[in-house]
C-alpha atoms as a printed R data frame, in Angstrom:
    type eleno elety resid chain resno       x       y       z
1   ATOM     1    CA   ALA     A     1   4.261 -25.962  -6.522
2   ATOM     2    CA   ASN     A     2   1.153 -24.855  -8.341
3   ATOM     3    CA   GLY     A     3  -0.063 -26.104 -11.727
4   ATOM     4    CA   ASN     A     4   1.731 -27.880 -14.535
5   ATOM     5    CA   ILE     A     5   5.083 -26.676 -15.792
6   ATOM     6    CA   HIS     A     6   5.146 -24.181 -18.660
7   ATOM     7    CA   ILE     A     7   7.700 -22.911 -21.167
8   ATOM     8    CA   GLY     A     8   9.291 -20.691 -18.505
9   ATOM     9    CA   HIS     A     9   9.973 -23.694 -16.279
10  ATOM    10    CA   ALA     A    10  11.412 -25.593 -19.244
11  ATOM    11    CA   LEU     A    11  13.738 -22.742 -20.226
12  ATOM    12    CA   ASN     A    12  14.959 -22.289 -16.649
13  ATOM    13    CA   LYS     A    13  15.588 -25.970 -15.928
14  ATOM    14    CA   ILE     A    14  17.112 -26.837 -19.321
15  ATOM    15    CA   LEU     A    15  19.608 -23.959 -19.083
16  ATOM    16    CA   LYS     A    16  20.630 -25.113 -15.597
17  ATOM    17    CA   ASP     A    17  20.808 -28.713 -16.782
18  ATOM    18    CA   MET     A    18  23.187 -27.762 -19.593
19  ATOM    19    CA   ILE     A    19  25.610 -26.296 -17.051
20  ATOM    20    CA   VAL     A    20  25.332 -29.287 -14.703
21  ATOM    21    CA   LYS     A    21  25.866 -31.793 -17.527
22  ATOM    22    CA   TYR     A    22  28.800 -29.823 -18.950
23  ATOM    23    CA   HIS     A    23  30.663 -30.071 -15.649
24  ATOM    24    CA   TYR     A    24  29.539 -33.677 -15.139
25  ATOM    25    CA   PHE     A    25  30.964 -34.824 -18.479
26  ATOM    26    CA   ASP     A    26  34.085 -32.796 -17.724
27  ATOM    27    CA   GLY     A    27  34.716 -35.236 -14.894
28  ATOM    28    CA   LYS     A    28  33.660 -32.984 -12.029
29  ATOM    29    CA   SER     A    29  31.459 -33.974  -9.114
30  ATOM    30    CA   THR     A    30  28.128 -32.255  -9.682
31  ATOM    31    CA   ARG     A    31  24.852 -32.286  -7.832
32  ATOM    32    CA   PHE     A    32  21.686 -30.392  -8.603
33  ATOM    33    CA   THR     A    33  19.165 -30.350  -5.770
34  ATOM    34    CA   PRO     A    34  15.731 -29.348  -7.075
35  ATOM    35    CA   GLY     A    35  13.315 -27.492  -4.844
36  ATOM    36    CA   TRP     A    36   9.788 -26.151  -4.646
37  ATOM    37    CA   ASP     A    37   8.403 -22.967  -3.150
38  ATOM    38    CA   CYS     A    38   5.284 -24.243  -1.402
39  ATOM    39    CA   HIS     A    39   4.034 -20.973   0.086
40  ATOM    40    CA   GLY     A    40   2.234 -18.010  -1.383
41  ATOM    41    CA   LEU     A    41  -1.040 -16.591  -2.543
42  ATOM    42    CA   PRO     A    42  -1.389 -18.567  -5.823
43  ATOM    43    CA   ILE     A    43  -1.719 -21.867  -3.934
44  ATOM    44    CA   GLU     A    44  -4.212 -20.356  -1.500
45  ATOM    45    CA   GLN     A    45  -6.215 -18.932  -4.413
46  ATOM    46    CA   LYS     A    46  -6.436 -22.352  -6.072
47  ATOM    47    CA   VAL     A    47  -7.696 -23.873  -2.827
48  ATOM    48    CA   GLU     A    48 -10.217 -21.034  -2.509
49  ATOM    49    CA   GLU     A    49 -11.471 -21.712  -6.043
50  ATOM    50    CA   LYS     A    50 -11.973 -25.351  -5.099
51  ATOM    51    CA   ILE     A    51 -13.792 -24.878  -1.767
52  ATOM    52    CA   GLY     A    52 -15.456 -21.496  -2.406
53  ATOM    53    CA   THR     A    53 -14.848 -18.062  -0.900
54  ATOM    54    CA   GLU     A    54 -17.565 -18.320   1.751
55  ATOM    55    CA   LYS     A    55 -16.318 -21.661   3.066
56  ATOM    56    CA   LYS     A    56 -12.775 -20.302   3.202
57  ATOM    57    CA   LYS     A    57 -13.928 -17.436   5.434
58  ATOM    58    CA   ILE     A    58 -15.288 -19.825   8.092
59  ATOM    59    CA   LEU     A    59 -12.607 -22.502   7.711
60  ATOM    60    CA   GLN     A    60 -10.104 -22.912  10.542
61  ATOM    61    CA   LYS     A    61  -6.642 -21.614   9.613
62  ATOM    62    CA   SER     A    62  -5.096 -24.987  10.414
63  ATOM    63    CA   LYS     A    63  -7.492 -26.717   8.011
64  ATOM    64    CA   LEU     A    64  -6.771 -24.157   5.288
65  ATOM    65    CA   ARG     A    65  -3.030 -24.768   5.697
66  ATOM    66    CA   GLU     A    66  -3.655 -28.512   5.481
67  ATOM    67    CA   LEU     A    67  -5.541 -28.095   2.199
68  ATOM    68    CA   CYS     A    68  -2.767 -25.872   0.835
69  ATOM    69    CA   ARG     A    69  -0.188 -28.518   1.780
70  ATOM    70    CA   GLU     A    70  -2.202 -31.164  -0.040
71  ATOM    71    CA   HIS     A    71  -2.452 -28.962  -3.135
72  ATOM    72    CA   ALA     A    72   1.288 -28.218  -3.100
73  ATOM    73    CA   GLY     A    73   2.166 -31.889  -2.569
74  ATOM    74    CA   LYS     A    74  -0.009 -32.925  -5.497
75  ATOM    75    CA   PHE     A    75   1.745 -30.592  -7.928
76  ATOM    76    CA   ILE     A    76   5.216 -31.342  -6.586
77  ATOM    77    CA   ALA     A    77   4.650 -34.939  -7.691
78  ATOM    78    CA   ILE     A    78   3.219 -33.852 -11.048
79  ATOM    79    CA   GLN     A    79   5.970 -31.334 -11.796
80  ATOM    80    CA   LYS     A    80   8.680 -33.781 -10.735
81  ATOM    81    CA   GLU     A    81   7.579 -36.241 -13.408
82  ATOM    82    CA   GLU     A    82   7.274 -33.460 -15.981
83  ATOM    83    CA   PHE     A    83  10.819 -32.276 -15.251
84  ATOM    84    CA   LYS     A    84  12.098 -35.842 -15.520
85  ATOM    85    CA   SER     A    85  10.467 -36.093 -18.946
86  ATOM    86    CA   LEU     A    86  12.670 -33.175 -20.049
87  ATOM    87    CA   GLY     A    87  15.738 -35.275 -19.251
88  ATOM    88    CA   ILE     A    88  16.850 -33.086 -16.346
89  ATOM    89    CA   ILE     A    89  19.561 -34.661 -14.162
90  ATOM    90    CA   ALA     A    90  18.831 -33.916 -10.501
91  ATOM    91    CA   ASP     A    91  18.574 -35.496  -7.066
92  ATOM    92    CA   TRP     A    92  14.844 -36.050  -7.505
93  ATOM    93    CA   GLU     A    93  14.543 -38.257  -4.417
94  ATOM    94    CA   ASN     A    94  15.847 -35.576  -2.050
95  ATOM    95    CA   PRO     A    95  14.416 -32.210  -3.099
96  ATOM    96    CA   TYR     A    96  14.044 -29.297  -0.725
97  ATOM    97    CA   LEU     A    97  10.510 -28.128   0.038
98  ATOM    98    CA   THR     A    98   9.830 -24.829   1.767
99  ATOM    99    CA   MET     A    99   6.874 -26.428   3.545
100 ATOM   100    CA   ASP     A   100   9.069 -28.990   5.327
101 ATOM   101    CA   PHE     A   101   8.845 -28.297   9.039
102 ATOM   102    CA   LYS     A   102  12.650 -28.319   9.352
103 ATOM   103    CA   PHE     A   103  12.885 -25.710   6.592
104 ATOM   104    CA   GLU     A   104  10.320 -23.500   8.353
105 ATOM   105    CA   ALA     A   105  12.037 -24.004  11.720
106 ATOM   106    CA   ASN     A   106  15.372 -22.874  10.290
107 ATOM   107    CA   ILE     A   107  13.747 -19.695   8.974
108 ATOM   108    CA   TYR     A   108  12.407 -19.022  12.458
109 ATOM   109    CA   ARG     A   109  15.822 -19.663  14.035
110 ATOM   110    CA   GLU     A   110  17.480 -17.182  11.693
111 ATOM   111    CA   LEU     A   111  14.830 -14.567  12.417
112 ATOM   112    CA   VAL     A   112  15.501 -15.042  16.130
113 ATOM   113    CA   ASN     A   113  19.238 -14.526  15.520
114 ATOM   114    CA   ILE     A   114  18.535 -11.393  13.496
115 ATOM   115    CA   SER     A   115  16.241 -10.116  16.238
116 ATOM   116    CA   LYS     A   116  18.880 -10.727  18.930
117 ATOM   117    CA   GLN     A   117  21.208  -8.458  16.966
118 ATOM   118    CA   GLY     A   118  18.632  -5.690  17.145
119 ATOM   119    CA   LEU     A   119  18.069  -5.691  13.392
120 ATOM   120    CA   LEU     A   120  14.311  -6.232  13.494
121 ATOM   121    CA   ILE     A   121  11.964  -3.304  14.075
122 ATOM   122    CA   GLN     A   122   8.284  -3.876  14.709
123 ATOM   123    CA   ARG     A   123   6.045  -1.091  13.463
124 ATOM   124    CA   SER     A   124   3.373  -0.415  10.888
125 ATOM   125    CA   LYS     A   125   4.452   0.454   7.357
126 ATOM   126    CA   PRO     A   126   2.317   1.223   4.287
127 ATOM   127    CA   VAL     A   127   2.517  -1.191   1.367
128 ATOM   128    CA   HIS     A   128   0.587  -1.785  -1.823
129 ATOM   129    CA   TRP     A   129  -2.378  -3.810  -0.629
130 ATOM   130    CA   SER     A   130  -4.750  -5.836  -2.796
131 ATOM   131    CA   TRP     A   131  -8.049  -5.743  -0.919
132 ATOM   132    CA   ALA     A   132  -9.523  -8.082  -3.548
133 ATOM   133    CA   ALA     A   133  -6.872 -10.745  -2.853
134 ATOM   134    CA   GLY     A   134  -6.350  -9.848   0.805
135 ATOM   135    CA   THR     A   135  -2.577  -9.552   0.545
136 ATOM   136    CA   ALA     A   136   0.345  -7.176   0.268
137 ATOM   137    CA   LEU     A   137   1.908  -6.873  -3.182
138 ATOM   138    CA   ALA     A   138   5.493  -6.432  -4.295
139 ATOM   139    CA   GLU     A   139   6.283  -3.678  -6.791
140 ATOM   140    CA   ALA     A   140   6.667  -6.321  -9.517
141 ATOM   141    CA   GLU     A   141   3.090  -7.452  -8.864
142 ATOM   142    CA   ILE     A   142   1.645  -4.036  -9.683
143 ATOM   143    CA   GLU     A   143   0.234  -3.125 -13.085
144 ATOM   144    CA   TYR     A   144  -0.953   0.358 -14.014
145 ATOM   145    CA   LYS     A   145  -4.282   1.116 -15.639
146 ATOM   146    CA   ASP     A   146  -6.391   4.236 -16.065
147 ATOM   147    CA   LYS     A   147  -8.803   4.952 -13.234
148 ATOM   148    CA   VAL     A   148 -11.302   7.751 -12.639
149 ATOM   149    CA   SER     A   149 -10.819   9.388  -9.231
150 ATOM   150    CA   PRO     A   150 -12.216  12.485  -7.518
151 ATOM   151    CA   SER     A   151  -9.672  15.293  -7.361
152 ATOM   152    CA   ILE     A   152 -10.564  17.494  -4.392
153 ATOM   153    CA   TYR     A   153  -9.320  20.622  -2.646
154 ATOM   154    CA   VAL     A   154  -9.988  20.865   1.089
155 ATOM   155    CA   ALA     A   155  -9.471  23.731   3.536
156 ATOM   156    CA   PHE     A   156  -7.836  23.000   6.915
157 ATOM   157    CA   LYS     A   157  -8.213  25.908   9.375
158 ATOM   158    CA   LEU     A   158  -4.966  26.908  11.082
159 ATOM   159    CA   GLU     A   159  -4.889  27.282  14.855
160 ATOM   160    CA   SER     A   160  -2.233  30.003  14.842
161 ATOM   161    CA   LEU     A   161  -3.576  32.195  12.013
162 ATOM   162    CA   ASP     A   162  -6.956  33.342  10.793
163 ATOM   163    CA   ALA     A   163  -6.427  31.429   7.565
164 ATOM   164    CA   SER     A   164  -6.766  27.964   6.082
165 ATOM   165    CA   VAL     A   165  -4.267  25.769   4.284
166 ATOM   166    CA   ILE     A   166  -5.688  24.088   1.171
167 ATOM   167    CA   ILE     A   167  -4.704  20.488   0.531
168 ATOM   168    CA   TRP     A   168  -5.243  18.539  -2.673
169 ATOM   169    CA   THR     A   169  -5.866  14.792  -2.862
170 ATOM   170    CA   THR     A   170  -7.293  12.141  -5.184
171 ATOM   171    CA   THR     A   171  -8.014   9.770  -2.284
172 ATOM   172    CA   PRO     A   172 -10.705  11.404  -0.121
173 ATOM   173    CA   TRP     A   173 -11.163   8.124   1.767
174 ATOM   174    CA   THR     A   174  -7.725   8.618   3.374
175 ATOM   175    CA   LEU     A   175  -8.647  11.981   4.944
176 ATOM   176    CA   PRO     A   176  -9.958  10.444   8.203
177 ATOM   177    CA   ALA     A   177  -6.412   9.131   8.805
178 ATOM   178    CA   ASN     A   178  -4.751  12.512   8.166
179 ATOM   179    CA   THR     A   179  -2.224  13.492  10.836
180 ATOM   180    CA   GLY     A   180  -0.199  16.120   9.004
181 ATOM   181    CA   ILE     A   181   0.024  18.685   6.217
182 ATOM   182    CA   ALA     A   182   3.344  18.947   4.393
183 ATOM   183    CA   LEU     A   183   4.689  22.190   2.953
184 ATOM   184    CA   ASN     A   184   7.897  22.749   1.008
185 ATOM   185    CA   GLY     A   185  10.323  24.539   3.312
186 ATOM   186    CA   GLU     A   186  12.242  26.079   0.415
187 ATOM   187    CA   GLU     A   187   9.244  27.720  -1.261
188 ATOM   188    CA   GLU     A   188   7.338  30.935  -0.563
189 ATOM   189    CA   TYR     A   189   3.648  30.798   0.337
190 ATOM   190    CA   VAL     A   190   1.026  33.514   0.071
191 ATOM   191    CA   GLN     A   191  -2.095  34.399   2.032
192 ATOM   192    CA   THR     A   192  -5.147  35.598   0.113
193 ATOM   193    CA   SER     A   193  -7.849  38.090   0.975
194 ATOM   194    CA   ASP     A   194 -10.396  35.258   1.199
195 ATOM   195    CA   GLY     A   195  -8.342  33.620   3.945
196 ATOM   196    CA   PHE     A   196  -6.421  30.850   2.202
197 ATOM   197    CA   ILE     A   197  -2.747  29.871   2.021
198 ATOM   198    CA   VAL     A   198  -1.161  28.357  -1.099
199 ATOM   199    CA   ALA     A   199   2.328  28.187  -2.585
200 ATOM   200    CA   SER     A   200   3.260  31.395  -4.392
201 ATOM   201    CA   LYS     A   201   4.111  29.477  -7.574
202 ATOM   202    CA   LEU     A   202   0.671  27.846  -7.572
203 ATOM   203    CA   TYR     A   203  -1.387  30.932  -6.714
204 ATOM   204    CA   SER     A   204  -2.235  31.832 -10.308
205 ATOM   205    CA   THR     A   205  -3.324  28.333 -11.326
206 ATOM   206    CA   SER     A   206  -5.312  27.951  -8.098
207 ATOM   207    CA   LYS     A   207  -7.170  31.164  -8.893
208 ATOM   208    CA   GLU     A   208  -7.684  30.248 -12.548
209 ATOM   209    CA   ASN     A   209  -9.114  26.867 -11.521
210 ATOM   210    CA   GLY     A   210 -11.626  28.466  -9.167
211 ATOM   211    CA   ILE     A   211 -10.128  27.101  -5.964
212 ATOM   212    CA   ILE     A   212  -9.424  30.536  -4.515
213 ATOM   213    CA   PHE     A   213 -10.767  33.950  -5.513
214 ATOM   214    CA   GLY     A   214  -8.979  36.500  -3.334
215 ATOM   215    CA   ASP     A   215  -5.956  38.663  -4.010
216 ATOM   216    CA   ILE     A   216  -2.588  38.232  -2.293
217 ATOM   217    CA   VAL     A   217  -2.430  40.138   0.995
218 ATOM   218    CA   GLY     A   218   0.850  38.782   2.349
219 ATOM   219    CA   THR     A   219   3.648  36.250   2.084
220 ATOM   220    CA   ILE     A   220   4.459  33.450   4.511
221 ATOM   221    CA   ASN     A   221   7.655  31.559   5.218
222 ATOM   222    CA   PRO     A   222   6.552  27.929   5.666
223 ATOM   223    CA   LYS     A   223   9.244  27.425   8.298
224 ATOM   224    CA   ASP     A   224   7.290  29.817  10.517
225 ATOM   225    CA   LEU     A   225   4.347  27.398  10.385
226 ATOM   226    CA   GLU     A   226   6.388  24.255  11.093
227 ATOM   227    CA   ASN     A   227   5.042  22.236  14.056
228 ATOM   228    CA   SER     A   228   1.929  24.388  14.328
229 ATOM   229    CA   PHE     A   229  -1.461  22.767  13.788
230 ATOM   230    CA   ALA     A   230  -4.456  22.854  11.489
231 ATOM   231    CA   ILE     A   231  -7.838  21.286  12.198
232 ATOM   232    CA   ASN     A   232  -9.150  18.368  10.154
233 ATOM   233    CA   PRO     A   233 -12.671  19.456   9.114
234 ATOM   234    CA   LEU     A   234 -13.859  15.828   9.140
235 ATOM   235    CA   ASN     A   235 -13.232  15.103  12.796
236 ATOM   236    CA   GLY     A   236 -11.741  18.117  14.555
237 ATOM   237    CA   ARG     A   237  -8.424  16.336  15.131
238 ATOM   238    CA   LYS     A   238  -5.181  18.283  15.005
239 ATOM   239    CA   SER     A   239  -3.027  17.997  11.884
240 ATOM   240    CA   LYS     A   240   0.616  19.012  12.318
241 ATOM   241    CA   ILE     A   241   2.211  21.354   9.777
242 ATOM   242    CA   ILE     A   242   5.438  19.722   8.610
243 ATOM   243    CA   LEU     A   243   8.058  20.326   5.926
244 ATOM   244    CA   GLY     A   244   9.122  17.924   3.192
245 ATOM   245    CA   ASP     A   245  11.048  18.058  -0.065
246 ATOM   246    CA   HIS     A   246   8.512  15.674  -1.647
247 ATOM   247    CA   VAL     A   247   6.107  18.616  -1.913
248 ATOM   248    CA   LEU     A   248   6.364  19.705  -5.544
249 ATOM   249    CA   MET     A   249   5.240  22.830  -7.350
250 ATOM   250    CA   ASP     A   250   3.928  21.208 -10.535
251 ATOM   251    CA   SER     A   251   0.321  20.743  -9.374
252 ATOM   252    CA   GLY     A   252  -1.981  21.117  -6.394
253 ATOM   253    CA   THR     A   253  -1.567  23.937  -3.892
254 ATOM   254    CA   GLY     A   254   1.833  23.262  -2.348
255 ATOM   255    CA   ALA     A   255   0.213  21.688   0.718
256 ATOM   256    CA   VAL     A   256   0.142  17.886   0.806
257 ATOM   257    CA   HIS     A   257  -2.389  15.893   2.821
258 ATOM   258    CA   THR     A   258  -0.306  13.508   4.919
259 ATOM   259    CA   ALA     A   259  -1.613  10.172   6.197
260 ATOM   260    CA   PRO     A   260   1.419   8.034   7.170
261 ATOM   261    CA   GLY     A   261  -0.649   4.857   7.008
262 ATOM   262    CA   HIS     A   262  -1.606   5.468   3.394
263 ATOM   263    CA   GLY     A   263   1.502   6.550   1.504
264 ATOM   264    CA   GLU     A   264   5.243   5.982   1.236
265 ATOM   265    CA   ASP     A   265   6.229   9.682   1.249
266 ATOM   266    CA   ASP     A   266   3.723  10.334   4.025
267 ATOM   267    CA   TYR     A   267   5.238   7.532   6.079
268 ATOM   268    CA   LYS     A   268   8.845   8.677   5.639
269 ATOM   269    CA   VAL     A   269   8.185  12.303   6.522
270 ATOM   270    CA   GLY     A   270   5.894  11.144   9.323
271 ATOM   271    CA   LEU     A   271   8.782   9.258  10.942
272 ATOM   272    CA   ARG     A   272  10.782  12.491  11.119
273 ATOM   273    CA   TYR     A   273   7.939  14.296  12.847
274 ATOM   274    CA   ASN     A   274   6.721  11.333  14.909
275 ATOM   275    CA   LEU     A   275   3.273  11.430  13.320
276 ATOM   276    CA   GLU     A   276   0.770   8.803  14.374
277 ATOM   277    CA   VAL     A   277   0.186   6.006  11.847
278 ATOM   278    CA   LEU     A   278  -3.585   5.608  11.801
279 ATOM   279    CA   MET     A   279  -4.998   2.618   9.931
280 ATOM   280    CA   PRO     A   280  -8.811   2.503   9.869
281 ATOM   281    CA   VAL     A   281  -8.987   0.099   6.901
282 ATOM   282    CA   ASP     A   282  -9.122  -3.702   7.156
283 ATOM   283    CA   SER     A   283  -7.692  -6.328   4.806
284 ATOM   284    CA   GLU     A   284 -10.827  -6.215   2.619
285 ATOM   285    CA   GLY     A   285 -10.453  -2.485   2.007
286 ATOM   286    CA   LYS     A   286 -13.278  -1.504   4.367
287 ATOM   287    CA   TYR     A   287 -13.385   0.930   7.262
288 ATOM   288    CA   ASP     A   288 -13.035  -0.957  10.537
289 ATOM   289    CA   ASN     A   289 -13.840  -0.055  14.143
290 ATOM   290    CA   THR     A   290 -10.809   2.258  14.281
291 ATOM   291    CA   ILE     A   291 -12.946   5.051  12.841
292 ATOM   292    CA   VAL     A   292 -15.235   4.667  15.863
293 ATOM   293    CA   ARG     A   293 -12.529   4.218  18.508
294 ATOM   294    CA   GLU     A   294 -10.457   7.162  17.254
295 ATOM   295    CA   LYS     A   295 -13.513   9.267  16.313
296 ATOM   296    CA   LEU     A   296 -12.261   9.742  12.756
297 ATOM   297    CA   LEU     A   297 -15.713  10.439  11.302
298 ATOM   298    CA   PRO     A   298 -18.918  11.886  12.772
299 ATOM   299    CA   ASP     A   299 -21.439   9.150  13.658
300 ATOM   300    CA   ALA     A   300 -18.729   6.726  12.622
301 ATOM   301    CA   GLU     A   301 -20.596   3.534  13.571
302 ATOM   302    CA   GLN     A   302 -22.690   3.696  10.409
303 ATOM   303    CA   TYR     A   303 -19.592   3.682   8.197
304 ATOM   304    CA   VAL     A   304 -17.889   0.594   9.644
305 ATOM   305    CA   GLY     A   305 -17.758  -1.987   6.843
306 ATOM   306    CA   THR     A   306 -17.923   0.623   4.059
307 ATOM   307    CA   HIS     A   307 -15.452  -0.028   1.244
308 ATOM   308    CA   VAL     A   308 -12.979   2.826   0.852
309 ATOM   309    CA   PHE     A   309 -13.823   3.538  -2.778
310 ATOM   310    CA   LYS     A   310 -17.503   3.864  -1.858
311 ATOM   311    CA   ALA     A   311 -16.449   6.018   1.093
312 ATOM   312    CA   ASN     A   312 -15.113   8.721  -1.232
313 ATOM   313    CA   GLU     A   313 -18.582  10.195  -1.778
314 ATOM   314    CA   ILE     A   314 -19.410   9.929   1.933
315 ATOM   315    CA   VAL     A   315 -16.242  11.749   2.966
316 ATOM   316    CA   MET     A   316 -16.792  14.530   0.438
317 ATOM   317    CA   GLU     A   317 -20.332  15.065   1.704
318 ATOM   318    CA   LEU     A   318 -19.149  15.166   5.315
319 ATOM   319    CA   LEU     A   319 -16.542  17.821   4.468
320 ATOM   320    CA   GLY     A   320 -19.293  20.374   3.870
321 ATOM   321    CA   ASP     A   321 -18.017  23.880   3.134
322 ATOM   322    CA   ALA     A   322 -14.418  22.747   3.693
323 ATOM   323    CA   LEU     A   323 -14.621  21.037   0.292
324 ATOM   324    CA   LEU     A   324 -13.643  23.912  -1.995
325 ATOM   325    CA   LYS     A   325 -13.683  22.079  -5.312
326 ATOM   326    CA   ARG     A   326 -14.143  18.605  -6.773
327 ATOM   327    CA   VAL     A   327 -13.471  17.400 -10.302
328 ATOM   328    CA   ASP     A   328 -13.144  13.854 -11.615
329 ATOM   329    CA   ILE     A   329  -9.874  12.979 -13.317
330 ATOM   330    CA   THR     A   330  -8.597   9.972 -15.242
331 ATOM   331    CA   HIS     A   331  -5.100   8.979 -14.183
332 ATOM   332    CA   SER     A   332  -2.733   6.012 -14.171
333 ATOM   333    CA   TYR     A   333  -3.385   3.982 -11.023
334 ATOM   334    CA   PRO     A   334  -1.827   0.793  -9.559
335 ATOM   335    CA   HIS     A   335  -3.852  -2.424  -9.931
336 ATOM   336    CA   CYS     A   336  -3.368  -5.966  -8.653
337 ATOM   337    CA   TRP     A   337  -1.929  -8.192 -11.371
338 ATOM   338    CA   ARG     A   338  -3.940 -11.191 -10.156
339 ATOM   339    CA   THR     A   339  -7.386  -9.705  -9.566
340 ATOM   340    CA   HIS     A   340  -6.973  -6.654 -11.869
341 ATOM   341    CA   LYS     A   341  -8.661  -4.529  -9.188
342 ATOM   342    CA   PRO     A   342  -7.260  -1.158  -8.046
343 ATOM   343    CA   VAL     A   343  -5.059  -1.474  -4.970
344 ATOM   344    CA   ILE     A   344  -4.678   0.782  -1.953
345 ATOM   345    CA   PHE     A   345  -1.782   1.882   0.234
346 ATOM   346    CA   ARG     A   346  -2.338   0.340   3.646
347 ATOM   347    CA   ALA     A   347  -0.095   0.119   6.707
348 ATOM   348    CA   THR     A   348   0.320  -3.386   8.109
C-alpha cells in the first residue's frame, strides 16, 4: 500500500483475473479477495520524507505508526480505484489489510501457539543490516558493488605457546567483538622463527607478501590448539582457538578472525563452541556503550558514537605493533538496494 500501481501490479492482477474469469464463465463459484500489505520500510520511508528525518527521531512511536496507517490507507483507496479501472473482478468492498487489528492479533495468537510448542528460540543472530535505513535486509534486498576496504593482518599472542596466530580481515571495526580464532582442523600449520603460526599451504604466500619473514622451525597440529586461548591485542580479552571447515586455504593465513555477532560463519561455528555474541554496534552503524561496558577498546568512552567505517582507522592505530600489514583492496561488497550504502553484518 505505497504509491500508484505500476506495470508489475498490472501484470500480476490481470493474470490472476484471467484465471478467475475463466472459472467464473465456466459456471463455477469464484471469489477473489484482494489484499494489501500495509507494513514495511517503504511506507515508513515515505512518511520520513514527508515529515523529515529529525522530526521522525523525536516523534513518539505511536504517532509514527498513526502516520504510516494514514499513508497506507490513502494508497489503498487510490490503488483500489486503479485496479478497478483495469477491469479486475474482485470483492473490493471486503479486502484484507495486514494493518487490521484482527489480522495483527491473529499473527500474535499463532506466534503464541508456536512458542508453546517450543519452536521459538530467543537469541541474537547476525543479519545483513542497513545502517542507513535502520533495518535488517533480506538476501533479495542486497546488491553488490565494488568497495575499497583495508585488508589487514593482525597477530594474536597465544597463551600456551611463545608464538602468535596471524588473522586476516577486511573489517577491522569488528575486531573489538572478536571472541574466537578459527583454524582448519584438517590442515597442517607451521611455526616460524620470528614467532608466528600460519597454515603450511599459505606459508610461502605469507612470506612473499611480507607478512612473515622467518623460516619454518616446526609443524603444529591445529587440533592440539583447540580450546586454548589467544589474546586480543586491542583489549586483552581472551579469544578461543576453535576449528571450522569454513577456513579455506585460498587466501589469508589459515586463521580466521571470529566475531559471532558480525558474520554468518562466525555465528554458526560460535554456537558449537558457545562463543559469546558481542554486539557493540547500534542500528545506525555506530559503536554504542557496549564498548565501554565490556572494555572492548582502550579509553572506549571517546569512541562511542563513532561510525564503524570511520572506526577502521582508529582500530588499526590502536593495534600498534600487532598490526603486521595493511593494504587497501577493491572487492565486491553488499549494499542496501534502497539507500545504495554499504551494509554491515549485525546481530539483532
